[in-house]
C-alpha positions as CSV (number, residue, x, y, z in Angstrom):
1,M,27.0,-4.4,-8.2
2,N,28.4,-7.4,-6.4
3,N,26.0,-7.7,-3.4
4,Q,22.9,-9.3,-4.8
5,T,20.8,-8.2,-1.9
6,E,21.5,-4.5,-2.4
7,N,20.4,-4.3,-6.1
8,N,16.8,-5.3,-5.2
9,Q,15.4,-3.9,-2.0
10,V,11.7,-3.7,-0.9
11,T,10.3,-2.3,2.3
12,L,6.6,-2.7,3.1
13,I,4.4,-1.7,6.0
14,G,0.8,-2.9,5.6
15,H,-1.8,-5.3,6.8
16,I,-2.1,-9.1,6.2
17,V,-5.3,-10.0,4.3
18,S,-5.0,-13.7,3.8
19,G,-3.9,-16.9,5.4
20,F,-0.7,-18.9,4.5
21,T,-0.6,-21.1,1.4
22,F,2.2,-23.6,1.0
23,S,4.5,-22.9,-1.9
24,H,7.5,-25.2,-1.8
25,E,10.2,-26.7,0.4
26,V,14.0,-26.3,0.1
27,Y,16.3,-28.5,2.3
28,G,13.5,-29.0,4.8
29,E,12.6,-25.3,5.0
30,G,9.0,-24.6,4.0
31,F,8.0,-21.4,2.1
32,Y,4.5,-20.0,2.2
33,M,2.5,-17.3,0.3
34,L,0.3,-14.7,1.8
35,E,-1.1,-11.3,0.7
36,V,-0.4,-7.9,2.3
37,D,-2.5,-4.7,1.6
38,V,-0.6,-1.4,1.5
39,K,-2.6,1.8,1.1
40,R,-1.4,4.6,-1.2
41,L,-1.7,8.3,-0.4
42,S,-4.6,8.4,-2.8
43,G,-6.4,5.8,-0.8
44,T,-6.0,3.1,-3.5
45,V,-4.8,-0.2,-2.0
46,D,-2.1,-2.4,-3.5
47,R,-2.5,-6.1,-2.7
48,I,0.9,-7.6,-2.8
49,P,1.8,-11.3,-2.8
50,V,4.5,-12.1,-0.3
51,M,6.6,-15.3,0.2
52,V,7.9,-16.0,3.7
53,S,9.8,-18.8,5.3
54,E,8.3,-20.8,8.2
55,R,11.4,-19.9,10.1
56,L,10.4,-16.3,10.1
57,V,6.8,-16.7,11.3
58,D,4.5,-19.4,12.7
59,V,2.5,-20.3,9.6
60,S,0.0,-22.4,11.6
61,Q,-1.5,-19.2,13.0
62,E,-4.1,-16.8,11.5
63,Y,-2.9,-13.2,11.2
64,C,-5.6,-11.5,9.0
65,G,-5.8,-7.8,9.9
66,E,-2.4,-7.7,11.7
67,A,0.0,-4.9,10.8
68,V,3.4,-6.1,9.5
69,Y,6.7,-4.6,8.6
70,L,8.8,-6.6,6.1
71,T,11.9,-6.2,3.9
72,G,13.1,-8.3,1.1
73,Q,13.3,-8.5,-2.7
74,F,10.8,-8.3,-5.6
75,R,11.2,-11.6,-7.5
76,S,9.8,-13.3,-10.6
77,F,9.4,-16.8,-11.9
78,N,7.8,-18.3,-15.0
79,Q,4.7,-20.4,-14.3
80,Q,3.8,-22.8,-17.1
81,G,0.2,-22.2,-18.2
82,E,-1.9,-24.3,-20.6
83,S,-0.6,-22.6,-23.7
84,R,2.4,-20.4,-22.5
85,K,4.4,-19.3,-19.6
86,H,3.2,-16.5,-17.3
87,L,5.6,-14.2,-15.4
88,M,4.6,-14.4,-11.7
89,L,5.8,-11.7,-9.3
90,Y,6.0,-11.6,-5.5
91,V,8.0,-10.1,-2.6
92,F,10.4,-12.5,-1.0
93,A,10.6,-11.6,2.7
94,R,13.9,-11.6,4.5
95,E,12.6,-9.8,7.5
96,F,9.0,-10.1,8.8
97,L,7.9,-8.3,12.0
98,F,4.5,-7.6,13.5
99,L,3.7,-4.0,14.5
100,E,1.4,-2.4,17.0
101,K,-1.3,-0.3,15.4
102,A,0.4,3.0,16.4
103,E,3.6,1.9,14.6
104,A,1.7,1.0,11.4
105,S,-0.2,4.3,11.1
106,E,1.8,5.3,8.1
107,E,1.9,2.5,5.6
108,Q,5.0,2.2,3.5
109,N,5.8,0.8,0.0
110,Q,9.3,1.4,-1.3
111,I,11.5,-0.4,-3.8
112,F,15.0,0.1,-5.3
113,L,16.2,-1.8,-8.3
114,D,19.6,-1.8,-10.0
115,G,19.4,-3.8,-13.2
116,Y,19.5,-3.9,-17.0
117,I,16.8,-3.1,-19.6
118,C,16.2,-6.4,-21.3
119,K,13.5,-5.6,-23.7
120,E,12.9,-2.6,-26.0
121,V,11.2,0.2,-24.1
122,L,7.5,0.7,-25.0
123,Y,6.9,4.5,-25.0
124,R,3.4,5.9,-25.8
125,K,0.9,8.6,-24.9
126,T,-2.5,8.0,-23.2
127,P,-5.7,9.5,-24.7
128,Q,-5.2,12.3,-22.2
129,E,-1.7,13.0,-23.7
130,R,0.2,11.6,-20.6
131,E,3.5,10.1,-21.5
132,I,4.1,6.6,-20.3
133,A,6.8,4.0,-20.7
134,D,6.8,0.3,-20.0
135,V,10.3,-1.2,-19.2
136,L,11.3,-4.8,-18.4
137,V,14.3,-4.8,-16.1
138,A,16.5,-7.8,-15.4
139,V,18.0,-7.8,-11.9
140,N,20.8,-10.2,-11.1
141,R,20.4,-12.7,-8.2
142,S,22.8,-15.2,-6.7
143,Y,23.7,-18.4,-8.4
144,G,23.5,-16.9,-11.9
145,K,19.7,-16.2,-11.7
146,S,17.9,-13.0,-12.6
147,D,14.5,-11.5,-11.8
148,Y,12.5,-9.9,-14.6
149,I,10.6,-6.9,-13.2
150,P,8.0,-4.9,-15.2
151,C,8.3,-1.2,-14.5
152,I,6.1,1.7,-15.5
153,L,7.3,5.4,-15.8
154,W,5.3,8.6,-16.4
155,G,6.0,12.1,-17.7
156,R,9.6,13.2,-17.9
157,N,10.8,9.9,-16.5
158,A,9.1,8.1,-19.4
159,Q,10.5,10.5,-21.9
160,Y,14.0,10.2,-20.4
161,I,14.1,6.4,-20.5
162,A,12.4,6.0,-23.9
163,N,15.6,6.0,-26.0
164,F,17.7,3.8,-23.7
165,P,18.7,0.7,-25.7
166,V,18.5,-2.9,-24.5
167,G,21.4,-3.7,-22.1
168,T,21.4,-0.2,-20.5
169,R,22.1,-0.4,-16.7
170,V,19.5,1.6,-14.7
171,Q,18.7,2.4,-11.1
172,L,15.0,2.8,-10.3
173,W,13.2,3.9,-7.2
174,G,9.4,3.6,-6.7
175,R,6.7,1.4,-5.2
176,V,5.3,-2.1,-5.9
177,Q,1.8,-1.8,-7.3
178,S,-1.1,-4.1,-8.2
179,R,-3.4,-3.4,-11.1
180,G,-6.6,-5.2,-12.0
181,Y,-7.4,-6.0,-15.6
182,V,-9.7,-8.3,-17.6
183,K,-8.0,-11.1,-19.7
184,K,-10.0,-12.2,-22.7
185,L,-9.8,-15.9,-23.0
186,G,-12.1,-16.5,-26.0
187,E,-15.0,-15.1,-28.0
188,N,-17.4,-15.0,-25.0
189,E,-15.0,-15.7,-22.1
190,A,-12.9,-13.4,-19.9
191,E,-11.6,-13.4,-16.4
192,P,-10.4,-10.7,-14.0
193,R,-6.6,-10.8,-13.2
194,I,-4.1,-8.8,-11.3
195,A,-0.8,-7.5,-12.7
196,Y,2.1,-6.5,-10.6
197,E,4.7,-3.9,-11.5
198,V,7.0,-1.2,-10.2
199,S,5.7,2.3,-10.5
200,V,8.9,4.4,-10.8
201,S,9.3,7.8,-9.3
202,K,13.0,8.3,-9.9
203,V,15.4,6.9,-12.5
204,N,19.2,7.2,-12.7
205,L,22.0,6.0,-15.0
206,P,24.8,4.7,-12.6
């Protein structure tokens, strides 16, 4: 796929739950991080990190509680930790619009990825005998870069993708989800963390 904006598409409708934190600057354009909550049908809330340009929104203002519609891409970068690199994930906003409450009554969380399996698929069953597969997908970006997106599949989709070899091109549809877990740091030390991934509802071989 030649158009690098079409192989990675995210659409969110949710509510802003944080202020802006400066991330970096490129050619005089500042980029900032914030968090957006999107509620699932089950009532569970996904808290999603979003990067936005100061050219799209006035970052000097406070917007907590405001409803927002945004489109963009799910991106990754390796952050160097004390002992090893951590894969950090966020939505890079290309469109960022505020909504009236009536327009935001139905929250939305959709993603489409067209990429390549870049690590052996991890297929297993839960203690409740549910089939699950973890897949790392590399999605090409402009200037020779790639984003590495962790994806999770269940049931028949998990079974279907389980035998795909590394290098297989796949198309995936689903939603961006956040998941809390506890990271053990030492014998008596642990800290709560949040993992981000794509929960896949549909998979296709193009």
